[in-house]
C-alpha positions in Angstrom: 84.3 2.7 53.7 83.0 4.2 50.5 79.5 3.3 51.5 79.9 5.2 54.8 81.2 8.2 53.0 78.3 8.1 50.6 75.8 7.9 53.4 77.3 10.9 55.2 77.3 12.9 52.0 73.7 12.0 51.4 72.6 12.9 54.9 74.5 16.2 54.7 72.9 17.2 51.4 69.4 16.2 52.6 69.7 18.1 55.9 71.2 21.1 54.0 68.1 21.2 51.7 65.8 20.9 54.7 67.6 23.6 56.5 65.9 26.1 54.3 62.8 25.6 56.6 64.8 27.7 59.1 65.9 30.4 56.6 68.3 30.8 53.7 71.7 29.8 54.9 75.1 28.7 53.6 74.3 25.0 53.9 71.2 25.3 51.7 73.2 27.4 49.1 76.0 24.9 49.0 73.6 22.0 48.4 71.7 24.0 45.8 74.9 24.9 43.9 76.1 21.2 44.1 72.8 20.0 42.8 72.7 22.4 39.9 76.3 21.8 39.0 76.1 18.0 39.2 72.9 17.9 37.2 74.3 20.2 34.5 77.4 18.1 34.2 75.5 14.8 34.2 73.0 15.9 31.5 75.7 17.5 29.4 77.6 14.2 29.4 74.5 12.2 28.7 73.4 14.4 25.9 76.8 14.3 24.3 77.2 10.5 24.4 73.6 9.7 23.4 72.9 12.5 20.9 75.9 14.6 19.6 78.5 11.9 19.4 76.5 9.1 17.6 74.0 11.3 15.7 76.1 14.2 14.6 79.8 13.1 14.6 78.7 9.6 13.7 77.2 10.9 10.5 80.0 13.3 9.6 82.8 10.8 10.3 81.4 7.2 10.1 83.5 4.2 10.5 85.8 3.6 7.6 85.6 0.3 5.7 88.7 -1.9 5.9 90.6 -1.9 2.6 88.7 0.9 0.9 90.6 3.5 -1.1 90.2 7.2 0.0 89.8 10.2 -2.2 91.7 13.4 -1.6 88.6 14.9 0.0 88.2 11.9 2.4 91.8 12.1 3.3 91.6 15.7 4.2 88.2 15.2 5.9 89.4 12.4 8.1 92.6 14.3 8.8 90.5 16.9 10.6 88.9 14.1 12.5 92.3 12.7 13.5 93.1 16.1 15.0 90.0 15.9 17.2 91.1 12.3 18.1 94.4 13.5 19.4 92.6 15.9 21.7 90.1 13.3 23.0 90.5 9.8 21.7 87.6 8.3 23.5 85.1 10.5 21.8 86.8 10.2 18.4 88.1 6.6 18.0 90.6 5.8 15.3 89.0 5.1 11.9 85.7 6.9 12.6 82.6 6.4 14.8 80.9 3.1 14.3 77.2 3.8 14.8 75.8 2.3 11.7 75.4 5.6 9.8 76.5 6.6 6.3 78.4 9.8 5.7 76.0 12.7 5.4 77.7 16.1 5.1 74.5 18.0 5.5 75.0 17.6 9.2 77.7 20.3 8.9 74.9 22.8 9.2 73.8 21.8 12.7 77.5 21.5 13.7 78.1 25.1 12.8 74.8 26.2 14.4 76.0 24.6 17.6 79.3 26.3 17.4 77.5 29.6 16.8 75.5 29.1 19.9 78.6 28.6 22.0 80.0 31.9 20.7 77.5 33.7 22.8 80.0 33.6 25.7 82.1 36.2 23.7 80.3 39.6 23.8 81.8 41.0 20.6 80.6 38.1 18.4 77.6 36.9 20.5 75.2 38.2 17.9 76.1 35.1 15.7 74.4 32.9 18.2 71.1 34.5 17.3 71.0 32.6 14.1 71.1 29.3 16.0 68.5 30.5 18.5 66.2 31.6 15.6 66.6 28.2 13.9 65.9 26.3 17.1 62.9 28.4 18.1 61.4 28.2 14.7 61.9 24.5 14.3 60.7 23.8 17.8 57.6 25.9 17.4 56.7 24.1 14.2 57.2 20.6 15.6 55.4 21.4 18.9 52.5 23.0 17.1 51.9 19.7 15.2 52.3 17.7 18.4 50.0 19.9 20.4 47.4 19.9 17.6 47.3 16.1 17.8 47.6 15.6 21.6 45.9 18.7 23.1 43.2 19.4 20.5 42.3 16.4 18.4 42.8 13.9 21.2 40.8 16.0 23.5 37.9 16.2 21.0 38.0 12.5 20.5 38.1 12.0 24.3 35.1 14.2 24.8 33.0 12.4 22.1 31.5 9.8 24.4 28.3 7.8 24.1 25.8 9.6 26.3 23.0 7.1 26.7 24.3 3.7 27.7 24.3 2.1 31.2 23.8 4.4 34.2 27.4 4.9 35.2 28.5 5.6 31.6 25.6 8.0 31.1 26.5 9.9 34.3 30.3 10.1 33.5 29.6 11.2 29.9 27.2 13.9 31.0 29.7 15.2 33.6 32.5 15.3 30.9 30.1 17.0 28.4 28.9 19.6 30.8 32.4 20.3 32.1 33.9 20.7 28.6 31.1 23.0 27.3 31.0 25.1 30.4 34.7 25.5 30.4 34.7 26.6 26.8 32.0 29.1 27.7 34.2 30.6 30.4 37.1 31.1 28.0 34.9 32.7 25.4 35.7 36.4 26.0 34.1 37.9 22.9 30.7 38.1 24.8 30.0 39.6 28.1 29.6 37.0 30.9 26.0 38.0 31.9 22.7 36.2 32.1 22.6 32.5 31.1 25.9 32.8 29.4 27.6 34.0 32.6 25.9 31.3 34.7 27.2 28.6 32.4 30.7 30.2 32.5 30.5 30.1 36.3 29.8 26.4 36.2 32.9 26.1 34.0 34.9 27.8 36.8 33.8 25.2 39.3 34.9 22.4 36.9 38.3 24.2 36.4 38.7 24.6 40.2 38.1 20.8 40.7 40.5 20.0 37.8 43.3 22.3 39.1 42.8 21.1 42.6 43.1 17.5 41.6 46.3 18.3 39.6 47.7 20.2 42.5 46.8 17.4 45.0 48.5 14.8 42.7 51.6 17.0 42.6 51.7 17.4 46.3 51.2 13.7 46.9 54.2 13.0 44.6 56.4 15.5 46.6 55.2 14.1 49.9 56.2 10.6 48.8 59.7 11.9 48.0 59.8 13.6 51.4 58.8 10.3 53.2 61.5 8.5 51.3 64.1 11.0 52.5 62.9 10.8 56.1 63.0 7.0 55.9 66.6 7.2 54.8 67.5 9.6 57.5 66.1 7.3 60.1 68.0 4.3 58.6 71.2 6.3 58.5 70.9 7.2 62.2 71.8 3.6 63.3 75.2 2.6 64.6 75.9 0.8 61.3 76.4 4.2 59.7 78.1 5.7 62.8 74.9 7.7 63.7 75.4 10.0 60.6 72.0 11.7 61.0 72.5 12.6 64.6 76.1 13.8 64.3 75.5 15.9 61.2 72.2 17.3 62.5 73.8 18.4 65.8 76.8 19.9 64.0 74.6 21.8 61.5 72.5 23.2 64.4 75.6 24.5 66.2 77.0 26.1 63.0 73.7 27.6 62.1 73.3 29.0 65.6 76.8 30.5 65.3 76.1 31.8 61.8 72.9 33.5 63.1 74.5 35.0 66.2 77.9 36.1 64.8 76.6 39.0 62.6 74.4 40.3 65.4 77.3 40.2 67.9 79.6 41.9 65.4 77.1 44.7 64.6 76.4 45.1 68.3 80.1 45.6 69.1 80.4 48.2 66.3 77.4 50.1 67.6 78.9 50.2 71.1 82.2 51.6 69.7 80.2 54.4 68.0 
């Protein structure tokens, strides 16, 4: 029974998304909102249980050792933890979080930064959240700069430094990469007017860029088409009697409701015009 319900829900959501091919309608909006809501809830739960709970709370309140004596500070500190445990015991088990970490109170800083970010929902004190955003943006910019320097600059330079004169196929491939790289760099050099030989080399770079972007776009389209084929294959499978012809029933019902939804506003406006 649960399998049948799941199939009908899957068919309904798939047809609701595909109904956008007709025009924007309530079915598409409902499926869109369900997708966004479920995705947000799922990734929030995943991020909490895989990052926040083990890496943040697991370092602030690690598992207590059996038989160890507590100082006054530890008693107060774990008293706060016990308060959290009374609210949600699964996230804050008794005795601390056993993730193999030692207590590190420096993680109070990211804890407060996260709380500040949540305060943006309150207009009067939302300005406090700017501190958290500034820290996140600055830290992310620094880390991403280092990553991009290694992956997008140094790795590209190393990938372009190929042996030119080897066997015939290697020579042809190396020359194509060399010409494409240099001509592309010429095109993005805007300090000189693109005229004469410089402009012609830049135009060759445009052709290489068009081929590159076209290949990337084609690869993306192929991936989307494969997903579409998968959805159509499931719709065909779910149209069998085993699933009570879910595809046919829901498709017919949605067509009738969309037809009524399309006609009803027109009939209502027509009747009001006649009264005037």
